[in-house]
C-alpha positions in Angstrom: -13.8 -5.3 -6.1 -15.3 -3.5 -3.4 -13.3 -0.9 -1.4 -14.5 -0.8 1.8 -16.4 2.6 3.2 -14.1 4.2 5.2 -15.8 7.3 5.7 -16.8 6.4 9.1 -15.0 6.3 12.4 -12.3 4.5 12.6 -9.7 4.5 16.1 -6.7 7.1 15.8 -3.5 5.0 16.2 -0.2 6.5 15.8 0.8 3.8 12.8 -2.3 5.1 11.0 -1.7 8.4 12.1 1.9 8.9 10.3 0.7 6.9 7.0 -2.0 9.4 7.0 0.4 12.0 7.3 2.5 10.7 4.5 0.0 9.8 2.1 -1.1 14.2 2.9 2.5 14.5 1.9 2.1 12.0 -1.4 -1.2 13.8 -2.4 0.5 17.3 -2.3 2.9 15.9 -4.9 0.8 14.5 -7.6 1.6 16.6 -10.4 -2.4 18.0 -10.9 -1.8 19.4 -7.1 0.9 21.2 -8.4 4.1 18.4 -7.6 6.9 19.1 -10.0 8.6 15.8 -11.2 11.9 17.6 -11.8 12.2 18.7 -7.8 9.6 15.7 -6.6 10.4 11.8 -6.1 6.8 11.6 -5.9 6.0 13.8 -8.4 7.9 12.2 -10.9 6.7 8.5 -10.1 2.9 9.8 -10.5 4.3 11.7 -13.4 5.7 8.5 -15.0 2.0 6.2 -14.4 1.5 3.3 -13.0 4.5 1.7 -15.5 7.1 3.3 -13.2 5.5 3.4 -9.9 4.9 -0.2 -10.6 7.7 -1.2 -11.1 9.2 0.6 -7.7 6.6 -1.8 -6.0 7.9 -4.9 -7.5 11.4 -4.1 -6.8 11.0 -3.3 -3.3 8.7 -6.3 -2.9 11.9 -8.3 -4.2 13.6 -6.3 -1.5 11.8 -7.3 1.1 12.1 -11.1 0.2 15.8 -10.7 0.0 16.1 -8.7 2.9 14.0 -11.5 5.1 16.0 -14.5 3.8 19.4 -12.8 4.5 18.6 -12.1 7.9 17.8 -16.4 8.0 21.3 -16.3 7.6 22.6 -13.7 10.0 21.8 -10.4 8.3 20.3 -7.5 10.6 16.6 -7.6 11.0 16.8 -3.7 11.1 16.8 -4.4 6.7 13.8 -6.0 6.8 12.2 -3.2 8.4 14.1 -0.6 6.2 12.7 -2.6 2.9 9.5 -2.8 4.6 9.3 1.1 5.0 10.1 1.1 1.3 7.6 -1.3 -0.2 4.7 0.9 2.0 6.1 4.0 0.3 5.8 2.8 -2.5 2.2 1.2 -2.6 1.1 4.6 -1.1 2.1 6.3 -3.9 0.1 3.3 -6.0 -3.0 4.0 -3.3 -2.3 7.8 -4.4 -2.6 7.3 -8.1 -5.7 5.4 -7.9 -7.9 7.7 -5.4 -7.4 5.4 -2.3 -6.1 5.9 1.0 -4.3 3.8 4.1 -7.7 4.2 6.0 -8.9 2.0 3.0 -6.5 -0.6 3.6 -6.8 -0.6 7.8 -10.8 -0.5 6.9 -10.2 -3.9 4.7 -8.1 -5.1 7.6 -10.4 -4.2 10.0 -13.1 -6.1 8.0 -11.1 -9.3 7.9 -10.2 -9.4 12.0 -11.1 -12.8 13.7 -11.6 -14.3 10.1 -9.4 -17.2 9.4 -7.1 -16.6 6.0 -8.6 -20.0 4.7 -11.8 -18.8 5.3 -11.5 -15.1 4.0 -9.5 -16.9 0.9 -12.8 -18.8 0.0 -15.2 -16.1 0.2 -12.7 -13.8 -1.8 -12.8 -16.6 -4.4 -16.8 -17.2 -4.0 -17.6 -13.7 -4.1 -15.1 -13.7 -7.6 -16.9 -16.5 -9.0 -20.2 -14.9 -8.1 -18.7 -11.7 -10.2 -17.5 -13.6 -13.1 -21.6 -15.3 -13.5 -22.8 -11.7 -13.4 
């Protein structure tokens, strides 16, 4: 998979700003940057490696699904926001582990903007077939 080049200018936005600030905090808590697993949740997750933080990504994704289903039956929709925030946070820990950032994700979303979801999925499948044939 090719990661889009995020070195070019991307318009600032309050949403991207908070994600970038959070990414900087996460990056500062990496064990390689001196993060202490005994005092930092992020350092502890990263110290455990992918098995640790990816398990949390899966758990949080499931909790998003459950919050949405509960909202369909009258539960507060704010629970969806809380669970998505947890999911995004744990996804950002994964991004940090792999040397990626919210800006990389934003660049990919910008690349897809205006493209039909069906068209985009077909393009990804074609690219995967082409890569497999190399």
